[in-house]
MIDOSE-1310 file (N, C-alpha, C; in nm, 2 decimals, decimal comma, always signed):
residues 152
mkis	-4,40/+2,40/-4,13/-4,34/+2,53/-4,11/-4,20/+2,49/-4,06; -4,09/+2,56/-4,12/-3,95/+2,54/-4,09/-3,91/+2,62/-3,97; -3,83/+2,58/-3,89/-3,78/+2,65/-3,78/-3,66/+2,73/-3,85; -3,69/+2,87/-3,87/-3,57/+2,93/-3,94/-3,58/+3,07/-3,92
ekrg	-3,67/+3,14/-3,84/-3,65/+3,28/-3,81/-3,70/+3,30/-3,68; -3,65/+3,42/-3,65/-3,68/+3,47/-3,50/-3,84/+3,51/-3,49; -3,91/+3,46/-3,38/-4,05/+3,50/-3,37/-4,04/+3,56/-3,22; -4,15/+3,53/-3,15/-4,16/+3,59/-3,01/-4,09/+3,53/-2,91
cfsg	-3,96/+3,50/-2,91/-3,91/+3,41/-2,81/-3,94/+3,45/-2,65; -3,90/+3,37/-2,57/-3,92/+3,38/-2,43/-3,79/+3,44/-2,35; -3,82/+3,47/-2,21/-3,71/+3,50/-2,13/-3,75/+3,44/-2,00; -3,64/+3,35/-1,95/-3,65/+3,30/-1,82/-3,77/+3,20/-1,79
gvwe	-3,82/+3,13/-1,90/-3,93/+3,03/-1,86/-4,06/+3,10/-1,87; -4,09/+3,22/-1,89/-4,21/+3,28/-1,92/-4,22/+3,36/-2,04; -4,36/+3,35/-2,10/-4,35/+3,41/-2,23/-4,31/+3,56/-2,20; -4,28/+3,64/-2,31/-4,24/+3,77/-2,30/-4,35/+3,87/-2,25
ngtg	-4,48/+3,81/-2,28/-4,60/+3,90/-2,24/-4,64/+3,86/-2,09; -4,56/+3,76/-2,04/-4,57/+3,73/-1,89/-4,71/+3,67/-1,87; -4,76/+3,58/-1,97/-4,90/+3,52/-1,94/-4,87/+3,37/-1,93; -4,77/+3,30/-1,92/-4,77/+3,17/-1,88/-4,62/+3,11/-1,91
kvtd	-4,63/+2,99/-1,86/-4,49/+2,92/-1,88/-4,46/+2,85/-2,01; -4,34/+2,84/-2,05/-4,31/+2,79/-2,18/-4,29/+2,63/-2,16; -4,30/+2,55/-2,25/-4,27/+2,40/-2,26/-4,14/+2,38/-2,31; -4,05/+2,30/-2,26/-3,94/+2,25/-2,30/-3,96/+2,13/-2,39
yvld	-3,90/+2,13/-2,50/-3,90/+2,00/-2,58/-3,75/+1,97/-2,62; -3,73/+1,83/-2,63/-3,61/+1,79/-2,68/-3,62/+1,72/-2,82; -3,56/+1,76/-2,91/-3,57/+1,71/-3,04/-3,47/+1,58/-3,05; -3,53/+1,49/-3,11/-3,44/+1,38/-3,14/-3,39/+1,40/-3,28
thtc	-3,31/+1,30/-3,34/-3,25/+1,34/-3,46/-3,33/+1,34/-3,58; -3,43/+1,25/-3,59/-3,52/+1,27/-3,70/-3,59/+1,39/-3,70; -3,65/+1,43/-3,58/-3,73/+1,56/-3,57/-3,64/+1,67/-3,61; -3,51/+1,67/-3,57/-3,43/+1,79/-3,59/-3,42/+1,80/-3,74
vysl	-3,38/+1,69/-3,81/-3,35/+1,69/-3,96/-3,48/+1,71/-4,03; -3,59/+1,66/-4,00/-3,72/+1,70/-4,06/-3,74/+1,84/-4,05; -3,73/+1,89/-3,93/-3,79/+2,03/-3,89/-3,71/+2,13/-3,99; -3,57/+2,08/-4,02/-3,50/+2,16/-4,11/-3,51/+2,14/-4,25
lnpg	-3,54/+2,03/-4,30/-3,54/+2,00/-4,44/-3,68/+1,97/-4,48; -3,77/+1,89/-4,41/-3,90/+1,86/-4,47/-3,99/+1,84/-4,36; -4,05/+1,96/-4,32/-4,14/+1,95/-4,22/-4,27/+1,87/-4,22; -4,29/+1,84/-4,35/-4,41/+1,77/-4,38/-4,40/+1,62/-4,34
klgk	-4,28/+1,58/-4,31/-4,25/+1,45/-4,25/-4,29/+1,43/-4,10; -4,30/+1,55/-4,02/-4,33/+1,55/-3,90/-4,46/+1,51/-3,86; -4,49/+1,44/-3,74/-4,62/+1,41/-3,70/-4,72/+1,53/-3,68; -4,82/+1,53/-3,67/-4,92/+1,65/-3,64/-4,88/+1,71/-3,51
sars	-4,87/+1,64/-3,41/-4,85/+1,69/-3,27/-4,70/+1,75/-3,26; -4,62/+1,69/-3,34/-4,47/+1,73/-3,36/-4,47/+1,87/-3,41; -4,54/+1,89/-3,53/-4,56/+2,02/-3,61/-4,62/+2,12/-3,52; -4,72/+2,09/-3,43/-4,78/+2,17/-3,35/-4,68/+2,22/-3,25
alek	-4,61/+2,14/-3,18/-4,51/+2,17/-3,07/-4,39/+2,26/-3,13; -4,35/+2,24/-3,26/-4,26/+2,32/-3,31/-4,32/+2,47/-3,35; -4,44/+2,46/-3,38/-4,50/+2,61/-3,41/-4,49/+2,68/-3,28; -4,53/+2,61/-3,17/-4,53/+2,67/-3,04/-4,39/+2,73/-3,00
veyg	-4,29/+2,67/-3,05/-4,15/+2,70/-3,03/-4,13/+2,83/-3,12; -4,17/+2,82/-3,23/-4,15/+2,93/-3,33/-4,20/+3,06/-3,29; -4,34/+3,04/-3,21/-4,39/+3,16/-3,15/-4,37/+3,20/-3,01; -4,26/+3,14/-2,97/-4,20/+3,18/-2,83/-4,27/+3,10/-2,72
kgta	-4,36/+3,01/-2,74/-4,43/+2,96/-2,64/-4,35/+2,80/-2,59; -4,25/+2,80/-2,63/-4,16/+2,68/-2,60/-4,02/+2,70/-2,65; -3,94/+2,60/-2,59/-3,80/+2,60/-2,63/-3,77/+2,45/-2,69; -3,70/+2,46/-2,79/-3,67/+2,34/-2,85/-3,50/+2,32/-2,82
wipa	-3,48/+2,21/-2,75/-3,34/+2,17/-2,71/-3,29/+2,09/-2,81; -3,17/+2,10/-2,86/-3,09/+2,00/-2,95/-2,98/+1,95/-2,87; -2,99/+1,83/-2,82/-2,88/+1,77/-2,73/-2,76/+1,74/-2,82; -2,64/+1,74/-2,74/-2,51/+1,71/-2,81/-2,52/+1,59/-2,89
avva	-2,59/+1,49/-2,83/-2,59/+1,37/-2,90/-2,66/+1,36/-3,04; -2,77/+1,45/-3,06/-2,83/+1,47/-3,19/-2,73/+1,55/-3,28; -2,66/+1,65/-3,23/-2,55/+1,71/-3,33/-2,45/+1,61/-3,35; -2,39/+1,54/-3,27/-2,32/+1,41/-3,31/-2,35/+1,33/-3,41
eivi	-2,47/+1,28/-3,40/-2,53/+1,19/-3,48/-2,56/+1,25/-3,62; -2,61/+1,37/-3,63/-2,62/+1,43/-3,76/-2,48/+1,47/-3,82; -2,37/+1,49/-3,75/-2,25/+1,50/-3,82/-2,19/+1,37/-3,88; -2,23/+1,26/-3,80/-2,19/+1,13/-3,84/-2,28/+1,09/-3,96
lrel	-2,40/+1,11/-3,96/-2,49/+1,09/-4,08/-2,44/+1,17/-4,19; -2,41/+1,29/-4,18/-2,37/+1,36/-4,30/-2,24/+1,32/-4,36; -2,13/+1,27/-4,27/-2,02/+1,19/-4,32/-2,04/+1,08/-4,39; -2,15/+1,00/-4,36/-2,18/+0,89/-4,41/-2,27/+0,91/-4,55
grik	-2,31/+1,03/-4,59/-2,37/+1,07/-4,70/-2,53/+1,04/-4,69; -2,57/+1,00/-4,57/-2,72/+0,97/-4,54/-2,80/+1,09/-4,54; -2,75/+1,22/-4,49/-2,84/+1,32/-4,50/-2,75/+1,45/-4,56; -2,82/+1,56/-4,59/-2,75/+1,68/-4,64/-2,72/+1,78/-4,56
iglp	-2,77/+1,78/-4,44/-2,74/+1,90/-4,35/-2,63/+1,84/-4,25; -2,55/+1,94/-4,19/-2,46/+1,92/-4,09/-2,45/+2,02/-4,00; -2,34/+2,03/-3,93/-2,33/+2,13/-3,83/-2,33/+2,28/-3,87; -2,28/+2,32/-3,99/-2,31/+2,45/-4,03/-2,47/+2,49/-4,04
elet	-2,53/+2,41/-4,09/-2,68/+2,43/-4,10/-2,76/+2,44/-3,97; -2,71/+2,35/-3,87/-2,76/+2,35/-3,74/-2,74/+2,49/-3,67; -2,62/+2,53/-3,69/-2,58/+2,67/-3,63/-2,64/+2,78/-3,68; -2,66/+2,78/-3,82/-2,75/+2,87/-3,88/-2,90/+2,88/-3,83
amer	-2,96/+2,76/-3,82/-3,09/+2,75/-3,76/-3,10/+2,81/-3,62; -3,01/+2,78/-3,54/-3,00/+2,83/-3,40/-2,98/+2,98/-3,40; -2,91/+3,02/-3,48/-2,88/+3,17/-3,49/-3,01/+3,24/-3,52; -3,07/+3,18/-3,62/-3,21/+3,26/-3,68/-3,32/+3,24/-3,57
apcl	-3,33/+3,12/-3,49/-3,42/+3,10/-3,40/-3,39/+3,08/-3,26; -3,40/+3,18/-3,20/-3,34/+3,19/-3,05/-3,40/+3,09/-2,96; -3,52/+3,04/-3,00/-3,59/+2,94/-2,91/-3,54/+2,80/-2,94; -3,46/+2,79/-3,04/-3,38/+2,66/-3,07/-3,25/+2,66/-3,03
rflp	-3,23/+2,58/-2,92/-3,10/+2,58/-2,83/-3,02/+2,46/-2,83; -2,90/+2,48/-2,83/-2,81/+2,35/-2,82/-2,80/+2,31/-2,66; -2,79/+2,17/-2,64/-2,80/+2,15/-2,51/-2,67/+2,06/-2,48; -2,56/+2,12/-2,42/-2,44/+2,05/-2,40/-2,46/+1,92/-2,30
ldlk	-2,37/+1,83/-2,31/-2,38/+1,71/-2,23/-2,33/+1,76/-2,09; -2,41/+1,70/-1,99/-2,36/+1,74/-1,86/-2,37/+1,61/-1,76; -2,32/+1,63/-1,64/-2,33/+1,52/-1,53/-2,48/+1,48/-1,52; -2,57/+1,57/-1,50/-2,72/+1,53/-1,48/-2,75/+1,43/-1,58
qlee	-2,73/+1,46/-1,71/-2,77/+1,37/-1,82/-2,70/+1,24/-1,81; -2,56/+1,23/-1,77/-2,48/+1,12/-1,76/-2,53/+1,02/-1,63; -2,59/+1,09/-1,54/-2,65/+1,01/-1,43/-2,78/+0,95/-1,48; -2,86/+1,00/-1,56/-2,96/+0,94/-1,61/-2,92/+0,84/-1,72
favh	-2,83/+0,87/-1,79/-2,77/+0,75/-1,89/-2,74/+0,63/-1,81; -2,67/+0,65/-1,70/-2,62/+0,53/-1,62/-2,74/+0,44/-1,58; -2,85/+0,52/-1,56/-2,97/+0,44/-1,51/-3,06/+0,34/-1,62; -3,05/+0,41/-1,73/-3,14/+0,35/-1,83/-3,06/+0,25/-1,93
vtir	-3,02/+0,13/-1,87/-2,94/+0,03/-1,94/-3,00/-0,03/-2,04; -3,14/-0,04/-2,03/-3,22/-0,12/-2,11/-3,24/-0,05/-2,27; -3,19/+0,07/-2,27/-3,19/+0,14/-2,41/-3,06/+0,12/-2,47; -3,04/+0,04/-2,55/-2,92/-0,02/-2,62/-2,84/+0,09/-2,71
dpfd	-2,93/+0,15/-2,78/-2,86/+0,25/-2,87/-2,81/+0,37/-2,80; -2,69/+0,39/-2,81/-2,62/+0,50/-2,73/-2,68/+0,64/-2,76; -2,71/+0,67/-2,87/-2,76/+0,80/-2,91/-2,90/+0,82/-2,85; -2,98/+0,71/-2,87/-3,12/+0,72/-2,81/-3,12/+0,73/-2,65
rlil	-3,02/+0,66/-2,60/-3,01/+0,67/-2,46/-2,97/+0,80/-2,40; -2,87/+0,86/-2,49/-2,82/+1,01/-2,44/-2,95/+1,11/-2,46; -3,03/+1,08/-2,57/-3,13/+1,18/-2,61/-3,23/+1,16/-2,49; -3,28/+1,03/-2,46/-3,38/+1,02/-2,35/-3,31/+1,08/-2,22
satr	-3,19/+1,06/-2,19/-3,13/+1,10/-2,07/-3,12/+1,26/-2,05; -3,11/+1,33/-2,18/-3,11/+1,48/-2,18/-3,27/+1,53/-2,15; -3,36/+1,44/-2,21/-3,50/+1,48/-2,17/-3,53/+1,47/-2,05; -3,50/+1,35/-1,98/-3,54/+1,34/-1,84/-3,46/+1,44/-1,76
alga	-3,33/+1,48/-1,77/-3,25/+1,57/-1,70/-3,33/+1,71/-1,72; -3,39/+1,74/-1,82/-3,46/+1,87/-1,84/-3,60/+1,87/-1,79; -3,66/+1,76/-1,76/-3,79/+1,74/-1,74/-3,88/+1,79/-1,85; -3,83/+1,76/-1,98/-3,89/+1,80/-2,10/-3,98/+1,70/-2,16
klit	-4,04/+1,74/-2,27/-4,11/+1,64/-2,36/-4,02/+1,61/-2,48; -4,01/+1,48/-2,52/-3,93/+1,44/-2,62/-4,02/+1,44/-2,75; -3,97/+1,52/-2,86/-4,05/+1,50/-3,00/-3,96/+1,39/-3,08; -4,03/+1,28/-3,09/-3,97/+1,16/-3,16/-4,06/+1,09/-3,22
kdsr	-4,02/+1,03/-3,34/-4,10/+0,93/-3,41/-4,07/+0,81/-3,37; -3,96/+0,76/-3,30/-3,91/+0,64/-3,25/-4,01/+0,57/-3,16; -4,07/+0,47/-3,21/-4,18/+0,40/-3,14/-4,13/+0,34/-3,01; -3,99/+0,28/-3,02/-3,94/+0,23/-2,89/-3,92/+0,34/-2,78
lres	-3,89/+0,46/-2,81/-3,87/+0,56/-2,72/-4,02/+0,60/-2,66; -4,13/+0,61/-2,77/-4,24/+0,65/-2,72/-4,31/+0,56/-2,64; -4,28/+0,42/-2,65/-4,34/+0,32/-2,58/-4,27/+0,28/-2,46; -4,16/+0,34/-2,44/-4,08/+0,31/-2,32/-4,13/+0,35/-2,19
gtvk	-4,22/+0,47/-2,20/-4,29/+0,52/-2,07/-4,19/+0,59/-1,99; -4,07/+0,61/-2,02/-3,96/+0,70/-1,95/-3,97/+0,84/-1,94; -4,04/+0,88/-2,07/-4,06/+1,05/-2,09/-4,18/+1,06/-2,15; -4,24/+1,17/-2,13/-4,35/+1,22/-2,23/-4,30/+1,26/-2,36
tvwd	-4,38/+1,21/-2,48/-4,34/+1,22/-2,60/-4,43/+1,30/-2,68; -4,40/+1,33/-2,80/-4,48/+1,41/-2,88/-4,46/+1,36/-3,03; -4,56/+1,33/-3,10/-4,54/+1,30/-3,24/-4,66/+1,31/-3,33; -4,75/+1,21/-3,32/-4,87/+1,19/-3,40/-4,97/+1,30/-3,36
């Protein structure tokens, strides 16, 4: 199921019908690209989490680092989507949100020096700053134990 259309989004961390809390998820670059182009490549739990987002039972955050990495990958010809497609997806799915880089994330970034890839480190920092779950296929991030992850 592609994230592409408005469903029953939430308001203020509570489902619109008032029955429970929503879950915050941070999408890494693979997850973001797969969810827009080929959802079949997502792990079973990743698909389930994104379905919750589509039905307004969660929020999917796209960190600035993911957007920057997607722009670079498109420039290199490695993927077919870029900033315009991300903007369209976010307009169509209000539970899919852009997460600007802020000082709280940079404080987390400064602490996690063992993560060498700067994009992974920024994505991890965004996840920790939000207290969210990270949807990632990256085994290094899943095995790091620094955040809760979703994939298989």
